[in-house]
Wavefront OBJ file of the C-alpha trace (Angstrom):
o trace
v 43.182 124.812 89.126
v 42.551 122.169 86.489
v 42.888 118.494 87.347
v 45.763 118.261 84.832
v 47.781 121.066 86.481
v 47.157 119.622 89.955
v 48.359 116.227 88.793
v 51.438 117.845 87.187
v 52.337 119.666 90.426
v 51.943 116.472 92.454
v 54.162 114.658 89.971
v 56.842 117.366 90.196
v 56.726 117.308 94.017
v 57.093 113.544 94.020
v 60.069 113.791 91.661
v 61.688 116.466 93.842
v 61.153 114.394 97.000
v 62.709 111.370 95.323
v 65.697 113.440 94.244
v 66.198 114.733 97.805
v 65.977 111.218 99.260
v 68.412 109.869 96.688
v 70.739 112.787 97.356
v 70.715 112.098 101.083
v 71.335 108.409 100.505
v 74.202 109.270 98.198
v 75.767 111.541 100.836
v 75.467 108.873 103.518
v 77.077 106.282 101.247
v 79.867 108.689 100.371
v 80.513 109.480 104.016
v 80.337 105.864 105.162
v 83.523 104.414 106.643
v 82.997 101.315 104.510
v 84.490 103.033 101.466
v 87.556 104.011 103.534
v 88.123 100.589 105.085
v 91.451 98.958 104.344
v 92.491 95.320 104.663
v 93.830 94.417 108.082
v 97.354 93.204 108.841
v 97.890 89.699 110.188
v 100.331 89.442 113.085
v 102.147 86.127 112.566
v 104.286 86.489 115.721
v 103.037 88.033 118.971
v 104.352 91.539 119.676
v 106.389 92.133 122.838
v 104.815 95.180 124.475
v 107.828 97.007 125.871
v 107.632 100.490 124.331
v 110.129 99.718 121.564
v 109.398 99.244 117.881
v 111.599 96.209 117.156
v 108.509 94.115 116.373
v 107.036 96.619 113.920
v 107.812 97.494 110.287
v 110.223 100.363 109.715
v 109.112 102.927 108.824
v 105.592 102.599 110.221
v 103.093 102.003 107.397
v 100.769 104.903 108.325
v 101.580 108.553 108.961
v 99.327 111.498 109.838
v 100.997 114.737 108.714
v 98.787 117.011 110.810
v 99.083 114.969 113.988
v 102.813 114.290 113.448
v 102.195 110.629 114.318
v 103.192 107.355 112.705
v 101.122 104.304 113.598
v 100.446 100.652 112.853
v 97.691 98.166 113.735
v 97.579 94.385 113.396
v 95.784 91.366 114.821
v 96.126 87.648 115.346
v 93.245 85.340 116.234
v 93.073 86.515 119.863
v 94.618 89.997 120.095
v 94.645 93.467 118.594
v 98.065 95.182 118.513
v 98.447 98.970 118.265
v 101.503 101.215 118.153
v 101.992 104.972 117.788
v 105.252 106.904 117.430
v 106.402 110.480 117.022
v 109.808 112.097 116.695
v 108.425 115.639 117.036
v 109.403 116.849 120.537
v 106.490 119.300 120.796
v 104.030 116.490 120.031
v 105.811 114.301 122.572
v 105.482 116.992 125.241
v 101.798 117.453 124.366
v 101.207 113.718 124.860
v 103.059 113.686 128.189
v 101.135 116.715 129.482
v 97.663 116.197 128.001
v 97.612 112.434 127.471
v 96.989 110.144 124.524
v 93.696 108.329 123.958
v 93.230 105.408 121.581
v 89.564 104.655 120.876
v 88.593 101.217 119.552
v 85.272 100.686 117.763
v 84.268 97.075 117.186
v 81.617 98.262 114.706
v 84.238 99.928 112.508
v 82.701 103.387 112.819
v 83.488 106.498 114.918
v 81.917 105.494 118.231
v 83.796 106.930 121.223
v 82.961 104.265 123.787
v 85.965 101.980 124.328
v 89.362 103.561 124.992
v 92.838 103.287 126.450
v 94.055 106.530 128.049
v 97.841 106.561 128.434
v 99.522 108.569 129.707
v 96.871 110.251 131.813
v 96.357 114.004 131.354
v 98.147 116.284 133.804
v 99.950 113.402 135.535
v 103.205 115.297 134.998
v 101.757 118.548 136.305
v 100.328 116.883 139.410
v 103.471 114.928 140.359
v 106.442 117.057 139.393
v 108.510 118.554 142.188
v 109.091 122.229 142.872
v 112.510 121.881 141.221
v 110.811 120.493 138.110
v 108.321 123.346 138.101
v 111.104 125.921 138.216
v 113.123 124.098 135.560
v 110.180 124.114 133.189
v 109.263 127.772 133.570
v 111.772 128.418 130.780
v 110.106 129.491 127.541
v 111.569 127.254 124.849
v 110.507 129.733 122.184
v 112.904 132.353 123.604
v 116.020 130.157 123.356
v 118.431 131.730 120.876
v 118.632 129.203 118.015
v 116.353 126.500 116.563
v 118.918 123.845 117.479
v 119.011 124.998 121.109
v 115.232 125.208 121.117
v 115.017 121.583 120.101
v 117.536 120.487 122.739
v 115.632 122.425 125.429
v 112.358 120.853 124.311
v 113.847 117.343 124.277
v 115.109 117.929 127.807
v 111.602 118.848 128.949
v 110.247 115.697 127.296
v 112.731 113.476 129.148
v 111.901 115.159 132.453
v 108.160 114.717 131.889
v 108.448 111.118 130.726
v 109.377 109.799 134.185
v 105.903 110.696 135.472
v 103.978 108.792 132.754
v 103.244 105.725 134.866
v 99.448 105.411 134.954
v 96.718 104.562 132.454
v 92.956 104.113 132.502
v 90.484 101.960 130.571
v 86.895 102.679 129.629
v 84.212 100.746 127.762
v 85.896 97.358 128.146
v 84.355 94.274 129.742
v 84.908 94.555 133.488
v 88.242 96.388 133.760
v 87.312 100.049 133.609
v 89.368 102.039 136.077
v 92.792 103.599 136.564
v 95.912 101.403 136.773
v 99.582 101.790 137.507
v 101.629 100.838 134.454
v 103.016 97.716 136.156
v 99.593 96.409 137.251
v 97.889 93.544 135.436
v 94.299 94.457 134.692
v 91.660 91.721 134.496
v 91.190 92.248 130.748
v 94.786 91.312 129.940
v 95.494 94.673 128.289
v 99.160 95.701 128.361
v 100.357 99.188 127.422
v 103.877 100.607 127.463
v 105.748 103.672 126.242
v 109.449 104.463 125.795
v 111.849 106.978 124.261
v 114.445 105.204 122.141
v 118.042 106.092 121.315
v 116.942 108.343 118.424
v 114.488 110.304 120.621
v 111.404 108.604 119.167
v 108.521 108.327 121.593
v 106.920 104.916 121.013
v 103.537 103.807 122.402
v 102.412 100.165 122.271
v 99.394 98.159 123.406
v 98.055 94.636 123.116
v 94.300 94.296 123.594
v 92.765 90.791 123.851
v 89.703 90.565 121.614
v 87.733 89.084 124.520
v 88.031 92.456 126.290
v 85.859 94.302 123.771
v 84.900 92.166 120.747
v 82.013 89.785 120.170
v 84.190 86.693 120.674
v 87.476 85.752 122.329
v 89.056 84.330 119.167
v 88.267 84.901 115.509
v 88.170 82.396 112.660
v 88.266 82.542 108.857
v 84.610 83.633 108.903
v 85.612 86.886 110.621
v 88.062 87.984 107.931
v 87.285 91.549 106.856
v 84.853 92.239 109.723
v 84.955 96.013 110.377
v 87.073 97.564 113.090
v 88.425 101.076 113.611
v 90.720 103.000 115.907
v 90.994 106.714 116.637
v 94.192 108.206 118.066
v 93.370 111.450 119.874
v 95.620 114.161 121.314
v 94.644 117.384 123.071
v 96.655 120.549 122.565
v 97.838 122.752 125.399
v 96.500 126.267 125.726
v 98.457 128.718 123.601
v 100.164 131.461 125.651
v 98.387 134.808 125.590
v 99.517 137.004 122.723
v 101.207 134.231 120.775
v 99.971 133.873 117.205
v 99.890 130.643 115.245
v 102.990 130.278 113.080
v 102.977 129.361 109.420
v 103.786 125.790 108.545
v 104.821 124.145 105.314
v 105.054 120.569 104.176
v 104.743 118.085 107.033
v 104.622 120.658 109.822
v 107.870 121.266 111.680
v 109.606 118.093 110.532
v 109.841 116.032 107.389
v 110.134 112.251 107.799
v 112.962 110.564 105.967
v 113.670 106.998 107.087
v 111.457 106.453 110.084
v 109.611 109.230 111.879
v 111.804 111.358 114.089
v 114.990 111.289 116.091
v 117.918 110.728 113.718
v 115.407 109.864 111.008
v 113.983 113.387 110.801
v 115.123 116.339 108.743
v 114.409 119.825 110.024
v 111.745 121.214 107.705
v 110.450 124.206 109.534
v 112.328 126.856 111.458
v 114.265 129.168 109.145
v 113.541 126.921 106.177
v 114.395 128.494 102.808
v 111.897 128.365 99.963
v 111.721 129.795 96.455
v 109.449 132.795 96.114
v 107.270 133.650 93.123
v 109.986 135.863 91.642
v 112.617 133.138 91.897
v 114.406 134.548 94.944
v 114.935 132.880 98.303
v 112.870 133.765 101.343
v 112.860 132.652 104.969
v 109.771 131.037 106.499
v 109.508 131.066 110.268
v 107.806 128.041 111.790
v 107.364 127.773 115.542
v 108.896 124.540 116.834
v 106.128 124.493 119.472
v 103.258 124.768 116.999
v 102.113 121.138 117.264
v 101.993 121.529 121.062
v 98.781 123.562 120.751
v 96.841 121.404 118.277
v 94.038 118.939 118.973
v 94.244 115.983 116.591
v 92.237 112.889 115.705
v 93.717 110.163 113.518
v 91.200 107.536 112.383
v 91.902 104.213 110.697
v 89.103 102.033 109.317
v 90.080 98.462 108.543
v 88.913 94.865 108.495
v 90.122 92.035 110.684
v 92.913 90.027 109.127
v 93.047 86.239 109.010
v 95.548 83.604 107.976
v 95.404 79.862 108.544
l 1 2 3 4 5 6 7 8 9 10 11 12 13 14 15 16 17 18 19 20 21 22 23 24 25 26 27 28 29 30 31 32 33 34 35 36 37 38 39 40 41 42 43 44 45 46 47 48 49 50 51 52 53 54 55 56 57 58 59 60 61 62 63 64 65 66 67 68 69 70 71 72 73 74 75 76 77 78 79 80 81 82 83 84 85 86 87 88 89 90 91 92 93 94 95 96 97 98 99 100 101 102 103 104 105 106 107 108 109 110 111 112 113 114 115 116 117 118 119 120 121 122 123 124 125 126 127 128 129 130 131 132 133 134 135 136 137 138 139 140 141 142 143 144 145 146 147 148 149 150 151 152 153 154 155 156 157 158 159 160 161 162 163 164 165 166 167 168 169 170 171 172 173 174 175 176 177 178 179 180 181 182 183 184 185 186 187 188 189 190 191 192 193 194 195 196 197 198 199 200 201 202 203 204 205 206 207 208 209 210 211 212 213 214 215 216 217 218 219 220 221 222 223 224 225 226 227 228 229 230 231 232 233 234 235 236 237 238 239 240 241 242 243 244 245 246 247 248 249 250 251 252 253 254 255 256 257 258 259 260 261 262 263 264 265 266 267 268 269 270 271 272 273 274 275 276 277 278 279 280 281 282 283 284 285 286 287 288 289 290 291 292 293 294 295 296 297 298 299 300 301 302 303 304 305 306 307
């Protein structure tokens, strides 16, 4: 091989290697959470953590269609405030059976280190009485009409809710164990949940920055510093022989004003749609479909600051 051809091959290999490196860098930049980060929301008045959404904007500013969850996050100079809500009864029942975990990453990435787990998984199953067990052997999917199905499901949610009285913390500074909901943990974290008059399940937490962040109170210099949360739910096991149902739009329900309860319009079961030939057809959507889905809802944002 001539010296010229050898030099040409080496040059081509170097060019190819550079292209691969640049391509990898481009992918990592594209996938970085930095490009997805949104400005934070300043909390001018402290939020009362009582399981009700009176202190939050209506409707909630964020909504995850797949998870059937609305949510909001804000901060003041000493605390991070988080709320989650859902008006979908199957999602509510999933949360009460399998728990809800909110991960907090002070680096603004996807690190699953620091979390609030509330309610705890299987707390309902472990504590419910024999009467409760018999009452909940009913298959909601076999109830005669969609309206009755929803009422039966809402009844199960209300029965399960009374057992959601414990939470656990992990990855925080010195307060990582299981607590009863009325206990005061050493980190100053408070978490509550309630079902309001419109059958919305509302989850709230206040987390002092000193419990997980680099400092106890932020200043103007911290404005825009990265932070992220991940809201995780775990689906129940689908009954043997049951197939996944088709879904359209925003799953089983379509939010109107607010997310759920009286603010929801039925958008699934027996919903009519226009077919390709212009006629009407029925689409069957299982009201329990969201009960079987694992979901992760991630929000990347920067700390907010106001003088």
